[in-house]
LOKOLTOR-573128 format. One line per 4 residues: their letters; for each residue x, y, z of C-alpha. Coordinates in Angstrom, 3 decimals, padded with zeros to 6 digits. Each point is the difference from the previous one (the first is absolute). Layout:
N
a) X Y Z ~ ...
***
This chain:
347
mvls) 004.770 021.025 -021.750 ~ 003.251 -000.943 001.843 ~ -000.656 001.464 003.291 ~ 002.916 -000.334 002.644
llti) -001.266 000.710 003.184 ~ -003.287 001.060 000.955 ~ -001.061 001.384 003.787 ~ -003.499 000.780 000.761
snqt) -000.093 000.896 003.711 ~ -002.482 002.781 001.822 ~ 002.396 000.657 003.557 ~ -000.380 003.918 000.059
hiht) -001.988 -000.985 003.186 ~ -000.378 -002.815 002.327 ~ -003.858 000.369 -000.118 ~ -000.440 000.864 -003.567
yiyi) -000.626 -002.205 -002.413 ~ -001.263 -000.337 -003.838 ~ -003.294 -001.355 -001.105 ~ -001.546 -001.775 -002.901
ctyq) 002.954 000.599 -002.731 ~ -000.018 -002.267 -002.634 ~ 002.612 -001.082 -002.595 ~ -000.794 -001.242 -003.273
isgn) 002.772 -002.309 -001.657 ~ -000.629 -000.768 -003.188 ~ 003.654 -000.210 -001.886 ~ 003.292 -001.669 001.010
ivap) 001.854 001.389 002.900 ~ 003.572 -002.174 -000.395 ~ 002.672 -000.021 002.688 ~ 003.531 001.462 -000.902
sksa) 002.742 -003.210 -000.118 ~ 001.685 -000.481 002.847 ~ 003.386 002.100 -001.266 ~ -001.966 003.228 -000.749
wikk) -001.704 -000.138 003.391 ~ 000.260 003.525 002.031 ~ -000.534 -000.961 003.874 ~ 001.985 -003.506 000.505
sade) -001.387 -000.649 003.330 ~ -003.704 000.682 -000.956 ~ -002.694 -002.419 002.157 ~ -002.424 000.889 -003.170
wlyf) -000.657 001.316 -003.179 ~ -003.256 001.044 -000.166 ~ -001.412 001.328 002.927 ~ -003.281 001.258 001.831
hqvd) 000.510 001.233 003.638 ~ -003.392 001.489 002.307 ~ -002.272 000.286 -002.901 ~ -003.766 -000.750 001.537
glnv) -002.416 -001.418 -002.953 ~ 002.724 -000.340 -002.658 ~ -001.011 -001.902 -003.003 ~ 002.368 -001.186 -002.464
lgdg) -001.666 -001.779 -002.884 ~ 000.065 -001.026 -003.593 ~ 001.547 -002.158 -002.635 ~ 003.299 001.192 -000.351
lidg) 003.216 -001.818 000.851 ~ 002.488 000.569 002.841 ~ 003.138 -001.568 -000.866 ~ 002.673 -000.436 002.389
rges) 002.678 -001.006 -003.185 ~ 001.732 -002.527 003.603 ~ 001.825 -001.855 -002.333 ~ 003.282 001.872 000.770
wwkd) -000.728 000.003 003.400 ~ -000.425 -003.667 000.742 ~ 003.009 -001.080 -001.916 ~ 002.128 002.366 002.642
ndsd) -001.801 -000.491 002.912 ~ -001.661 -003.718 -000.407 ~ 001.584 -000.803 004.044 ~ -001.057 003.926 001.348
dssr) -002.804 001.931 -000.950 ~ 001.102 002.367 002.899 ~ 000.846 002.336 -002.625 ~ -003.492 -000.482 -002.525
ptal) -002.384 002.295 000.152 ~ -003.809 -001.307 000.497 ~ -001.358 001.501 -003.734 ~ -003.292 001.200 001.974
rfsh) -000.558 000.878 003.361 ~ -003.191 001.580 001.888 ~ 000.633 000.971 003.584 ~ -002.136 001.178 002.362
cnnl) -002.753 000.490 -003.020 ~ -003.426 -000.405 002.058 ~ -003.262 -000.874 -002.497 ~ 002.332 -000.696 -002.880
qvsg) -001.027 -001.844 -003.237 ~ 001.968 -001.749 -002.763 ~ -001.487 -001.656 -002.901 ~ 000.612 -000.862 -003.566
lkhs) 003.883 000.813 -000.329 ~ 002.577 -002.894 -001.400 ~ 003.373 -000.647 002.128 ~ 002.880 -001.191 -001.633
nsqk) 003.627 -001.084 000.792 ~ 000.059 001.775 003.300 ~ 003.875 001.133 001.272 ~ -001.204 -001.687 003.258
nhis) -003.615 -000.430 001.302 ~ -002.628 001.707 -002.297 ~ -002.666 001.498 002.507 ~ 000.674 000.838 003.625
itdc) -003.038 000.618 002.122 ~ 001.652 001.793 003.550 ~ -002.339 001.396 003.253 ~ -003.029 000.412 -002.391
ngat) -003.353 -000.114 001.182 ~ -002.830 -001.020 -002.321 ~ 001.604 -000.935 -003.826 ~ -001.796 -002.158 -002.912
ishl) 002.638 -001.268 -002.514 ~ -001.616 -001.876 -003.069 ~ 000.260 -001.076 -003.954 ~ 003.416 000.703 000.589
qita) 002.580 -002.464 -002.430 ~ 003.097 -000.159 001.674 ~ 002.904 -001.901 -001.815 ~ 003.650 -001.219 000.540
pqks) 002.213 -003.062 -001.344 ~ -000.064 -002.721 002.299 ~ 003.520 000.159 001.126 ~ 000.293 003.843 000.583
pntd) 001.006 000.507 003.900 ~ -002.952 001.645 002.578 ~ -001.704 001.058 -002.145 ~ -003.865 -000.284 001.404
gidi) -003.133 001.072 -001.167 ~ -001.037 001.720 003.260 ~ 001.375 000.543 003.102 ~ -002.196 001.157 003.009
ssst) 001.360 001.122 003.366 ~ -001.017 001.615 002.899 ~ -003.846 000.915 -001.482 ~ -003.518 -000.687 000.319
nili) -003.367 -000.312 -002.315 ~ 001.702 -001.565 -002.924 ~ -002.297 -001.507 -002.823 ~ 002.070 -001.710 -003.240
hdsv) -001.756 -001.419 -002.363 ~ -000.340 -000.896 -003.839 ~ 003.758 000.150 -000.565 ~ 002.676 -002.353 -001.667
matg) 003.053 -000.369 000.735 ~ 003.000 -001.882 -001.156 ~ 003.620 000.867 001.801 ~ 003.432 -001.128 001.373
ddci) -001.686 000.496 003.678 ~ -002.977 -000.313 001.837 ~ -003.334 001.393 -002.134 ~ -001.196 001.433 003.379
aina) 002.395 000.462 003.507 ~ -001.839 000.785 002.936 ~ 002.512 001.957 002.415 ~ -000.070 001.040 003.997
gtsn) -002.521 001.688 001.360 ~ -003.034 -000.244 -002.863 ~ -003.275 -001.092 000.774 ~ -003.180 -000.397 -002.251
vfia) 001.055 -000.981 -003.133 ~ -002.348 -001.479 -002.317 ~ 000.989 -001.604 -003.086 ~ -001.558 -001.509 -002.678
niec) -000.087 -000.986 -004.004 ~ 003.813 -000.402 000.064 ~ 001.651 -002.044 -002.891 ~ 003.543 -000.335 001.625
gpgh) 002.966 -001.487 -002.215 ~ 002.630 -000.765 -000.527 ~ 000.934 001.846 003.673 ~ 000.570 -001.114 003.555
gisi) -003.667 000.283 000.778 ~ -001.719 001.801 002.300 ~ 001.777 000.158 003.076 ~ -000.490 001.705 003.818
gslg) 003.113 000.743 001.326 ~ 003.494 -000.660 000.249 ~ -001.436 001.103 003.879 ~ 002.280 000.340 003.211
kdgs) 003.575 000.397 -002.057 ~ 002.567 000.980 002.190 ~ -001.997 -000.665 003.367 ~ -002.120 002.736 -000.903
ydev) -003.979 000.099 001.314 ~ -002.248 -000.174 -002.931 ~ -003.762 000.023 -000.375 ~ -002.365 -000.955 -002.862
eaih) -003.517 -000.834 000.224 ~ -003.292 -000.550 -002.145 ~ 000.991 -000.549 -003.237 ~ -002.449 -001.961 -002.318
vtnc) 000.928 -001.458 -003.492 ~ -002.483 -001.470 -002.143 ~ -000.396 -001.103 -003.356 ~ 003.550 000.012 -001.584
tfkn) 001.879 -002.085 -002.303 ~ 003.198 -001.062 000.630 ~ 001.767 -001.786 -003.519 ~ 003.556 -000.879 -000.361
teng) 001.107 001.880 003.588 ~ 002.764 -001.293 002.027 ~ -002.423 000.881 003.319 ~ -003.839 000.352 000.516
vrik) -001.244 001.243 002.977 ~ 002.977 000.904 002.192 ~ 000.651 000.994 003.648 ~ 003.047 000.515 001.336
swqg) 001.815 001.591 002.850 ~ 003.652 -000.296 001.498 ~ 001.424 -001.849 002.815 ~ 000.237 002.544 003.009
gsgf) -002.574 002.169 -000.662 ~ -003.347 000.646 001.572 ~ -003.399 001.161 -000.306 ~ -002.691 -001.740 -001.773
akni) -001.555 -000.657 -003.268 ~ -003.551 -000.922 000.483 ~ -003.927 000.076 -001.629 ~ 001.151 -000.808 -003.417
tfsk) -001.753 -002.062 -002.476 ~ 000.558 -001.223 -003.734 ~ -002.784 -001.234 -001.708 ~ -001.125 -001.764 -003.526
itfi) 003.634 000.172 -001.698 ~ 000.959 -001.827 -002.531 ~ 003.505 -001.580 -000.613 ~ 001.481 -000.367 -003.639
eadn) 003.375 -002.297 000.211 ~ 000.899 001.965 002.994 ~ 002.982 -000.847 002.519 ~ -000.592 000.398 003.482
pvii) -003.681 001.032 000.104 ~ -000.806 000.306 003.621 ~ 002.840 001.274 002.316 ~ 000.007 001.140 003.775
dqyy) 004.022 000.302 000.190 ~ 000.919 001.309 003.982 ~ 003.611 -001.235 -001.135 ~ 000.385 002.561 -003.127
cphk) 004.198 000.575 -000.400 ~ 000.142 000.671 -003.998 ~ 003.753 000.122 -000.167 ~ 000.767 -003.496 002.701
kcan) 001.899 002.306 002.478 ~ -002.689 001.009 002.321 ~ 000.931 -001.128 003.624 ~ -002.760 -001.218 002.909
kvsk) -000.389 002.670 002.648 ~ 000.277 -002.208 003.380 ~ -001.532 001.583 003.271 ~ 002.033 -000.168 002.714
ihit) -002.320 -001.973 002.188 ~ 000.671 -002.779 -001.965 ~ 003.842 -000.069 -000.344 ~ -000.116 -003.135 003.117
fvfa) -001.733 -002.202 -002.421 ~ 001.780 -002.538 -001.699 ~ 001.116 001.752 -003.929 ~ -002.204 -001.897 -002.005
sylq) -003.324 001.233 001.778 ~ 001.341 003.518 000.513 ~ 000.719 000.036 -004.044 ~ -004.076 001.099 -000.097
qtsa) -000.394 001.907 002.465 ~ -000.399 003.355 -001.612 ~ -002.830 003.060 -000.431 ~ -002.215 000.066 -002.428
vkis) -002.539 002.296 -001.667 ~ -003.453 -002.123 001.021 ~ -002.002 -001.044 -003.148 ~ -003.591 -000.988 000.972
dvty) -003.925 -000.125 -001.615 ~ 001.432 -000.711 -003.582 ~ -003.082 -001.435 -001.887 ~ 000.516 -001.807 -003.805
tglh) -003.234 -000.695 -001.733 ~ -000.598 -001.328 -003.737 ~ 003.814 -000.328 -001.249 ~ 000.498 -002.233 -002.551
gtsi) 001.839 -000.744 -003.134 ~ 003.380 -001.535 -000.193 ~ 003.938 000.135 001.224 ~ 003.295 -000.847 -001.658
stna) 001.715 000.028 003.135 ~ 001.817 -003.639 001.041 ~ 000.054 001.383 003.500 ~ -002.736 000.913 002.109
tinf) -003.406 001.761 -001.802 ~ -001.397 000.635 003.291 ~ 002.785 001.772 002.527 ~ -000.228 001.008 003.465
scse) 003.471 000.366 002.014 ~ -001.089 002.027 002.768 ~ 001.809 000.426 003.407 ~ 000.560 -002.165 002.969
vvpc) -000.598 002.795 002.405 ~ -002.354 001.871 -001.867 ~ -002.044 -002.411 -002.086 ~ -002.595 000.997 -002.720
tnii) -003.480 -000.552 001.841 ~ -003.231 000.172 -001.905 ~ 000.825 -001.025 -003.393 ~ -003.166 -001.098 -002.160
lddv) -000.071 -001.889 -002.821 ~ -002.880 -000.748 -002.129 ~ -000.771 -001.244 -003.274 ~ 003.542 000.009 -001.349
hits) 000.980 -001.815 -002.474 ~ 003.016 -000.351 -001.757 ~ 001.784 -002.327 -002.526 ~ 003.060 -000.979 -001.462
ayqk) 000.590 001.714 -003.656 ~ 002.124 -003.379 -000.296 ~ -002.694 -003.021 -001.041 ~ 001.774 -002.579 001.837
dsts) 001.282 002.034 002.724 ~ -002.115 001.192 003.622 ~ 000.301 002.795 002.137 ~ 000.627 000.364 003.872
ahci) 000.169 002.057 003.003 ~ 002.246 000.967 002.435 ~ -001.082 001.122 003.470 ~ 001.547 000.917 003.337
naqg) -000.923 002.141 002.939 ~ -003.695 000.858 -001.908 ~ -003.201 -000.298 001.793 ~ -003.134 000.067 -001.265
kahl) -003.048 -002.050 -002.167 ~ -000.130 -001.211 -003.583 ~ -002.827 -001.114 -002.202 ~ 000.056 -001.668 -003.405
vipt) 003.789 000.610 -000.471 ~ 002.147 -001.742 -002.656 ~ 002.815 -000.446 000.917 ~ -000.839 -000.938 003.688
vncl) 001.562 002.537 001.970 ~ 000.539 -002.708 003.582 ~ 000.971 002.700 002.643 ~ -003.525 001.638 -000.420
ssi) -003.195 -001.959 001.620 ~ -002.872 -001.160 -002.026 ~ -003.231 002.272 -000.234
***
């Protein structure tokens, strides 16, 4: 079935909601090609809004046919729709489906309280732009487990306003790993907390477990754990980056208070999202990185604090090479860690 656009919404009254609604998908739902798209500026293709108790399940396929969109929009994804969006859907369950070749990200979870997402297969070519597996924004109490994701961007991205997320048993790769952020873009105040990722495997990913924020933002990302993680020839396995700038054209925000200082010193004076209380435990595997296998690039003004590494052992995938760590402005403790992270004290 080729489906041009589907919107399911309950907006008849601000206090009225639909309860306990099940959609069983057993066949294929196929998007039109870009040339046949009816609503050129649509933000999403399939859309569920304000549907509480929604269950979307089955063994069917949702095919975004994104190839025609990627070709024309590889540098600007603003016109590409999300394949499947859930907005203000509380007590949501999504299970069993296959998702392929989304126009942009495959699934978006926005302003939802309580969602369980499991047993999905999400695939797109490694070079397909911004085809995230699952994007989460402004949502809480989210469980994602037992799924396989191979995409051109993040397997899972956790964005501003999100808390109490538990992610387990995810096979990720290729793709950009599991990311928190980016946060603080354009000077925004963003909050993320209580994020727990466990029993996940990253195979041939560009990144592994990553926290990223822009200079000039504010807010916090805290109470985050990554445990029992396996890396198989992953590039950049462990990253905290408070200088995120994917297009290399980012201006440093300089506080007026520091203008009287010498130029070299006040270049680094900038606001930043505070990153704290991050624990990595039981991270093992191999990396193809020729730079830092563990990279903590934190702000001089708002350093990363209480960063804990315990039982972390990442070696080079190349027999004759070794791994290394890069660490600036990070405070915390390390125990049984390879490679050595010099800025953290030993436990």
